[in-house]
C-alpha positions in Angstrom: 2.7 -14.1 20.9 4.9 -16.3 18.1 5.4 -13.8 15.5 7.6 -15.9 13.9 5.3 -18.6 13.3 2.6 -15.9 12.3 4.9 -14.8 9.3 5.4 -18.7 8.8 1.6 -19.3 8.7 1.7 -16.0 6.7 3.7 -17.0 3.7 1.8 -20.3 3.4 -1.7 -18.6 3.3 0.0 -16.6 1.3 1.5 -19.2 -1.2 -1.9 -20.8 -1.1 -3.4 -17.7 -2.9 -1.1 -17.0 -5.1 -2.1 -20.6 -6.4 -5.5 -20.2 -6.9 -5.0 -16.2 -8.1 -2.8 -18.4 -10.7 -5.9 -20.4 -12.0 -6.8 -19.8 -15.8 -10.8 -20.2 -14.3 -12.0 -20.5 -11.2 -15.2 -22.4 -9.9 -17.6 -21.2 -7.1 -15.3 -23.3 -4.6 -12.2 -21.4 -5.6 -13.5 -18.3 -5.4 -15.2 -19.2 -1.6 -10.9 -20.2 -0.7 -10.2 -17.2 -2.8 -11.8 -14.8 0.1 -11.2 -16.9 2.7 -7.2 -16.6 2.7 -7.3 -13.1 1.3 -9.1 -12.4 4.7 -6.5 -14.7 6.4 -3.9 -12.6 5.1 -5.1 -9.6 6.0 -5.8 -10.5 10.0 -1.9 -12.1 9.7 -1.0 -9.0 9.0 -2.8 -6.9 11.1 -2.3 -9.4 13.7 1.8 -9.1 12.9 1.7 -5.7 13.5 -0.2 -5.4 16.1 2.6 -7.9 18.2 5.5 -6.0 17.0 4.3 -2.8 17.7 3.6 -4.5 21.7 6.9 -6.5 21.3 8.3 -2.7 20.6 6.6 -0.8 23.3 7.5 -3.5 25.7 11.1 -3.8 24.8 11.3 0.0 25.0 9.8 0.3 28.4 11.9 -2.5 29.5 15.3 -0.8 28.6 16.8 2.5 30.1 17.1 5.1 28.1 21.0 5.7 29.1 22.1 1.7 27.9 21.5 3.3 24.1 23.3 7.0 24.8 25.6 7.1 27.9 29.1 6.7 26.4 31.1 5.7 28.9 33.8 2.5 28.6 31.9 0.3 30.8 27.8 0.6 29.0 29.9 0.6 25.7 31.7 -2.9 26.7 28.5 -4.5 28.2 26.7 -3.7 24.4 29.4 -4.3 22.6 29.1 -8.2 24.1 25.7 -8.3 22.3 25.5 -6.5 18.7 22.8 -7.7 17.6 20.3 -6.2 20.6 18.0 -4.7 19.2 18.4 -0.1 18.8 14.3 0.7 18.8 13.4 3.3 16.5 13.1 6.2 18.9 16.7 4.7 20.6 17.9 4.6 17.1 17.2 8.3 16.1 18.8 9.2 19.2 22.0 8.0 19.0 22.2 9.2 15.2 21.4 12.6 16.8 23.9 12.1 19.1 26.2 11.2 16.6 25.5 14.1 14.7 26.1 16.5 16.9 29.6 14.9 18.3 30.9 15.5 14.7 29.5 19.0 14.5 30.9 20.0 17.0 34.0 18.7 16.9 34.3 16.4 19.8 33.9 12.9 18.3 32.4 10.3 15.3 29.9 8.3 15.6 28.3 6.8 18.9 29.7 2.9 19.1 26.6 1.7 20.0 25.0 3.1 16.0 28.2 1.6 14.8 27.6 -1.7 16.2 23.8 -1.8 15.8 25.1 -1.1 11.9 27.1 -3.6 11.3 25.0 -5.9 13.0 22.0 -4.6 10.4 24.3 -4.8 7.4 25.8 -8.2 8.8 22.0 -9.7 8.7 20.9 -8.4 5.3 23.9 -7.9 3.1 26.9 -8.5 4.2 28.0 -5.0 2.6 29.1 -2.2 4.6 27.4 1.3 4.6 29.8 4.5 5.8 28.5 7.2 7.6 29.4 10.4 5.7 31.8 13.3 6.9 29.3 15.7 7.8 26.9 13.0 9.8 24.1 13.9 7.9 22.6 10.6 6.3 22.4 7.2 8.6 20.7 4.2 6.9 19.1 2.0 9.8 18.0 -1.2 7.7 16.0 -2.2 10.2 14.0 0.5 11.6 13.5 1.8 8.2 11.3 -1.7 7.4 9.7 -1.3 10.6 8.3 2.2 10.2 7.4 1.0 6.4 5.7 -1.7 7.8 3.4 0.8 10.3 2.6 2.4 7.1 1.4 -0.6 5.5 -0.1 -1.6 7.9 -2.3 1.5 8.6 -2.6 1.5 4.5 -6.4 0.9 3.1 -5.0 1.1 -0.8 -1.7 0.7 -1.0 -0.9 -2.4 1.0 -3.3 -4.2 -1.2 -1.7 -3.7 -4.6 1.2 -5.2 -7.2 5.0 -3.8 -5.4 7.8 -4.4 -7.5 10.8 -4.0 -5.8 13.8 -1.8 -7.9 17.0 -2.4 -7.8 20.5 -1.1 -8.0 21.8 1.0 -10.7 18.1 1.4 -11.6 16.0 4.2 -11.8 12.7 2.9 -12.9 10.7 0.2 -14.7 9.2 -0.7 -18.0 7.0 -4.0 -17.9 5.7 -4.8 -21.5 1.9 -5.5 -21.1 -0.3 -7.1 -24.0 -2.5 -4.3 -25.5 -5.9 -5.5 -25.2 -8.6 -2.7 -26.1 -11.6 -4.7 -27.2 -12.8 -8.8 -26.8 -14.3 -8.4 -30.3 -12.3 -11.4 -32.6 -9.4 -10.5 -34.1 -8.9 -8.0 -31.1 -8.4 -10.3 -28.3 -4.9 -10.5 -26.3 -4.2 -7.4 -28.7 -4.8 -9.6 -32.1 -4.2 -13.1 -31.4 -6.9 -15.5 -33.6 -7.5 -18.9 -34.2 -9.2 -20.7 -37.2 -11.5 -23.8 -38.1 -9.8 -24.7 -41.6 -10.3 -27.6 -43.9 -7.7 -30.2 -44.7 -4.6 -28.4 -46.7 -6.1 -25.0 -46.2 -4.7 -21.5 -44.6 -4.5 -19.4 -41.7 -3.8 -15.7 -41.5 -1.3 -15.2 -39.3 -2.7 -13.2 -35.8 0.2 -12.3 -33.3 -0.7 -10.6 -30.3 0.1 -6.4 -30.2 2.5 -5.0 -27.0 3.0 -2.0 -25.4 4.7 -1.0 -22.2 4.5 0.4 -18.6 6.9 2.9 -18.0 7.6 4.6 -14.4 10.4 6.2 -12.5 10.6 6.7 -9.3 10.0 9.9 -7.5 10.8 10.9 -3.7 7.7 11.5 -1.1 9.7 13.2 1.9 8.4 14.6 5.3 10.1 16.4 7.5 9.8 17.3 11.3 12.2 18.8 14.1 12.2 17.9 18.0 13.0 19.4 21.1 16.4 18.1 22.8 14.3 17.7 25.4 11.9 15.5 23.3 15.3 14.1 21.7 16.2 12.7 25.3 13.2 10.6 25.9 13.4 7.6 23.1 9.9 6.3 23.8 8.5 9.3 23.5 10.6 10.6 20.4 9.7 6.8 19.1 6.3 7.4 19.2 5.9 10.9 18.1 8.4 10.4 14.6 7.5 6.7 13.8 4.0 6.9 14.3 3.0 10.2 13.0 5.1 9.7 10.1 4.2 6.7 9.3 0.5 7.5 9.2 0.8 10.3 7.0 2.8 8.4 5.4 0.3 5.5 4.5 -2.5 8.4 3.9 -0.6 9.8 1.4 0.1 6.6 -0.8 -3.5 6.0 -0.2 -5.1 9.2 -1.4 -2.5 8.8 -4.2 -3.1 5.5 -5.4 -7.2 6.9 -5.3 -6.4 10.0 -6.7 -3.3 10.5 -8.0 -2.4 13.1 -11.0 0.0 10.8 -12.4 2.7 14.6 -12.4 4.9 13.7 -9.6 2.7 11.5 -7.9 1.3 7.8 -8.2 -1.3 7.8 -11.1 -4.7 7.2 -9.3 -7.6 4.9 -9.9 -10.4 7.3 -10.7 -7.8 9.8 -12.6 -6.6 7.1 -15.0 -8.0 6.4 -18.7 -9.0 2.9 -18.4 -11.8 4.0 -15.4 -15.4 3.9 -16.8 -18.1 5.4 -15.5 -22.0 4.1 -14.8 -24.4 6.5 -15.3 -26.9 7.6 -12.6 -30.7 6.6 -13.0 -32.6 9.2 -15.1 -34.4 11.8 -12.4 -32.3 10.2 -9.7 -32.4 12.9 -6.3 -28.9 14.7 -5.6 -26.9 13.0 -3.5 -28.0 10.1 -3.2 -27.7 6.2 -4.0 -30.0 4.1 -5.2 -29.7 -0.2 -5.9 -29.8 0.4 -9.9 -26.6 2.4 -9.5 -24.9 -0.4 -7.6 -26.0 -3.3 -9.8 -24.9 -0.5 -13.4 -21.5 -0.5 -12.1 -21.4 -4.0 -11.3 -22.3 -4.5 -14.8 -19.3 -2.7 -16.1 -16.9 -4.2 -14.0 -14.6 -6.9 -15.7 -16.1 -10.0 -15.0 -12.4 -11.5 -14.2 -11.7 -9.0 -12.2 -14.8 -9.5 -9.9 -13.2 -12.2 -7.9 -10.7 -9.6 -6.2 -13.2 -6.6 -6.7 -13.1 -4.2 -3.4 -16.2 -1.2 -3.1 -14.5 2.0 -1.7 -16.5 4.9 -0.3 -17.2 7.9 1.7 -17.9 7.0 4.8 -20.9 9.5 4.3 -22.4 7.5 2.3 -23.7 4.7 4.7 -26.8 6.2 4.9 -27.6 5.5 1.5 -26.2 2.1 1.4 -27.7 0.6 5.0 -31.3 1.7 3.8 -30.8 0.5 -0.2 -33.4 -2.0 -1.7 -34.3 -4.1 -4.3 -37.9 -3.9 -4.4 -39.8 -7.0 -4.8 -43.5 -7.1 -4.3 -45.0 -4.7 -1.0 -41.3 -5.5 0.5 -37.9 -4.9 -0.2 -34.3 -6.8 -0.4 -31.3 -5.5 0.9 -28.4 -4.5 -1.1 -26.1 -3.9 0.8 -24.7 -6.4 3.9 -22.9 -5.4 7.0 -20.4 -8.2 8.0 -22.7 -10.4 10.4 -25.5 -7.7 10.7 -25.2 -4.6 12.0 -22.8 -6.0 15.0 -19.8 -7.7 12.8 -16.5 -6.6 10.9 -14.3 -5.4 9.5 -16.6 -5.3 6.3 -19.7 -5.2 5.1 -20.4 -6.0 1.0 -21.8 -5.7 -1.9 -22.5 -8.2 -4.3 -20.2 -10.4 -2.4 -16.9 -8.4 -2.3 -15.8 -6.4 0.9 -17.1 -2.6 0.9 -14.4 -0.4 2.8 -14.9 3.3 3.9 -11.5 6.0 3.5 -11.4 8.7 3.7 -9.7 9.8 0.7 -13.4 9.2 -1.6 -15.3 12.3 -3.0 -17.9 13.7 -1.1 -21.6 11.8 -1.7 -23.1 12.7 -4.9 -19.9 13.4 -6.7 -17.2 11.4 -8.8 -15.1 8.8 -6.6 -17.7 8.9 -3.4 -18.2 5.0 -4.7 -15.5 3.4 -6.4 -15.4 -0.6 -7.6 -11.8 -1.4 -7.8 -9.9 -4.4 -8.7 -6.1 -4.0 -6.3 -4.5 -6.9 -8.4 -4.7 -4.7 -11.6 -2.4 -1.9 -10.0 1.2 -1.9 -9.6 3.6 0.2 -7.8 7.5 -0.2 -7.7 9.7 1.0 -5.2 13.4 1.1 -4.2 15.3 0.2 -0.9 14.0 1.5 2.4 13.0 4.5 4.0 16.0 6.7 3.8 16.5 9.3 7.2 18.6 12.4 7.1 19.1 14.2 10.1 20.7 17.9 10.9 21.0 20.4 14.1 22.7 23.0 12.2 19.8 24.8 10.7 17.9 25.0 13.9 21.0 25.2 16.4 19.6 28.5 18.0 16.5 26.9 19.0 17.9 24.0 20.8 16.1 21.7 18.6 17.3 18.7 15.7 15.5 18.3 12.8 14.4 14.9 10.8 13.9 13.8 7.2 12.5 11.2 5.8 13.1 9.5 1.9 11.2 7.1 0.8 11.2 6.2 -3.4 8.1 4.6 -5.4 5.6 4.9 -8.0 2.4 3.1 -9.2 -0.2 3.4 -12.1 -3.5 0.7 -12.7 -2.2 -1.9 -15.1 -4.9 -0.8 -18.0 -4.3 2.1 -20.4 -7.6 1.9 -21.3 -11.1 0.5 -20.8 -12.1 -2.2 -22.4 -14.7 -3.4 -25.0 -16.7 -6.2 -24.5 -17.3 -9.1 -27.2 -20.8 -8.4 -27.2 -23.1 -6.0 -26.4 -19.9 -2.9 -27.2 -22.4 0.2 -26.2 -21.1 -0.4 -22.7 -17.2 -0.7 -21.9 -15.5 -2.8 -19.2 -13.1 -2.1 -16.7 -10.8 -2.7 -13.0 -12.3 0.6 -12.3 -15.7 1.4 -12.3 -16.8 4.6 -10.4 -20.8 6.5 -10.3 -21.1 9.6 -12.5 -22.3 12.6 -10.7 -25.9 13.0 -9.0 -26.0 16.9 -8.6 
């Protein structure tokens, strides 16, 4: 499978999708094309991730572990002849740990293969050098970092969908201006912009938009683990244990914060943000139920321009409610929830024509957050650099273990600061995030 060809196809699809999303208005044909391109991008992202994992496993199986870690002169000379030969994740961790031990015990410096790998990576990506500190406790592996983060994003259901902004060198956060619009009433749209019909020679009152700022500082997400030196000798097992485990947990935590993060030392979640609106439950509605009227009322509170990008998020415990939900018509009924291509299809069912995705982070059935309607394009995440790793043998020296620490710096929050009062029927605000009131 040609991964580069898939990447090029993905870039093309993303470019097409961006051009459609940039339109001021969408036709039904545009909406259908946006849905098609979004599905293509999701499929290609998944295929690329699976293909890369398969290639990595194949290379790990074909490459003897000794090629990566045995320090004899002949092997180093052979490796030096091909400095761009990839070092996979488990092998990289082996080399780092071995280098750390060399320096901690005074038996030498960093492994030559590690230095060659670092130099090749830096030459390809930045042209700049990155030295290894004298204590050997911190090393950067850009290719491996990107691989681990990409795996985390592939596993993510929410964080992978939001808009991401990279933070450059010398900055610890971002300040983004936005139009402070809280009402669609005349004189309030776009934060106060207004136009007038005037007679010949007439004048108009100056009206300017009101701006606010989204401010975010980077915060750390850190993982820590330890492995025995016996496991450290097996590159494939080490790469699988450390890579898959931390990637999966990282994806879970990022999604959990996007969904319900407090904003205090964490990202701000969609159901805890001030812009969220809550659709009322039906009078006399049974506890722990979802009825068709709930879905219709949630859809009515979802801002119209957000609908082409909207996704439904729900707790899997809601599915018996969704599958049996109908709108009564005479003596029969029309199903509200549509499983993908019937009961045997995939990947997602739909509500109101938008994907319905089960997530672990959703609240229990009957609680606020058990089902949510959300536009992920109205959420911004900032990121700086890649994944940083620190490795130490000192702390667990007596147990013959090596400690690994993983750190990334990011943050995120919705772009809306409050719900929006519509132009007409001002009694019901609208938003890019809609939840359903508690049904206790």
